[in-house]
N, C-alpha and C positions, 0 to 999 in steps of 0.2 A: 464416248460419248459423253460420262460422267468426267473425264479428265477436261473436256473441253469446258464445262461448267463450273470445276474448279477452278479453272485458269481463269475465266469469267469473272468468278464470283472476286477472286483476287484481284483483279485489274481495276473494279469497279468498288471496290471495298475502300470507304474513307482510313486514312491512315490517323492511329490513335497520338494524340498527344503524348511527350512522355510521362510519367507519374511525376505530383510534387511531392519535394521527399519536405518531410519539414525536422528542421535539425533535432537530436533526440534532447537538447538542453532545452526546445521550445513546449512546454504543456497544451496539448489541445485542453477544449473546454473541460471536459469529463476525465482525463487520463492525466497522471503525473506523468513531469518531463522520463525518460528512463536510468539517466544518472540523476540519481538520487543526492552527491556529496555537494552539489551545488546550490540546494534548498537550502533556505534559512531554517537555524534548530526548534523547533517548537518549545517554547517554555511552558513549563506547568508548573503551578505553585503547590505546594502541599504535598507532593505525589507521594510522601509514604504513606499519607491518612487517604488519600484518594485511592490508594492501590493496595490499601493493606490485606483483603483477604483474596487476593484475584487468585493467588496460584492455587488455590483449592483443586478451583476446575482445570486448571491443565492439568496439576497432577493427575485429577481422575480420566483424563484423557491418555496420558502418556500409561498409564498402571492397567486401561484399555486395550493398550494396543493400538489406539487411532492416529496416534503420533508418536514416533518413533527418534526427534531430534531435539530431545532432552541429551544434555551433556552431564557426567558425572564433575563433581566438585571436591573439591575439599570438603565443603560445608553440606553438603548433599547433591542433591538436583539441582540444574538451571534449563532456561528457552528463552532466547532472546528472540524478539521478533522487531523486523522493521516497518514504522509506517510512515505513509506520505498522508498527510493533512490537506484540505482544502479548504481555508480559512475564509470568509468574508472581512470586509474591513471596517465591519461594526462587531469581530469578533464570532458572529458564527460558524459552528462546523458545518461545512457543506458536503464534505466527502472523505469518507478514510479507506483509503487503498494499504491492504496489510503486505508486505511482499511474501509471494507465496512459498512456503516449505514443506508443500505437502503434509500439512495437518490443516483441510479446511475449519473443522468446528473451533479450531485455536486461535485462527488467523481472524474469524468473524467475531469471539470472543473478545481478543484485543481492540479490534474497531469496534464493539459495545462499552470496553471500556472507557476507550478514549472518549465516545461520546461521552460518558457519565460523568467524566473527568472535564466537561466544557467550560465549567465556571472558576475553576481553576487555570485558566488558557490563558495567556498573554501571549499578543501578536501584535508585530511592528506595524505604525499606523502607517496604512497604505492606500491609493484609489482604489483599488480592485482586488479581486480576489486571488489571494497567493496559498503557495504549494507550499507546505513545512515539512521538514521531515521529524522524527520522534524513534524510538527504540523503546518496549518495555521486556523489561529483564524478568519473567517470573520463576521462581525459586522456593525450594520447598527441602525439607532435613532428610534424611535416607530413609 
């Protein structure tokens, strides 16, 4: 009886259309494309002054063991984080998406640094919201 019901259900069930695949280079409204290499580079003026004291927080997260992605350099330690930034045509930051590095507090902190630098960001003249890519490197001595 159950087998007959299953066969009947399969016979009358509508055939679902195949899923619509979006190419990885096309960004959906809220998310950047998977391949960030094709995105234009986000230009930040006065980067040194904008990012002057940002490494102290990241250093604290590394020392507390909440982030193990920092690497040893000749000058001390550094941690680089890639971000995709959605900008409006008039230069407002609409969304910041950090690339996951298994350090959620640092990822969110870096997004906040970009938001704080919004007055120093130059965008290309476009008619629609555009995704850009950038990287932040946090560095501190040994």
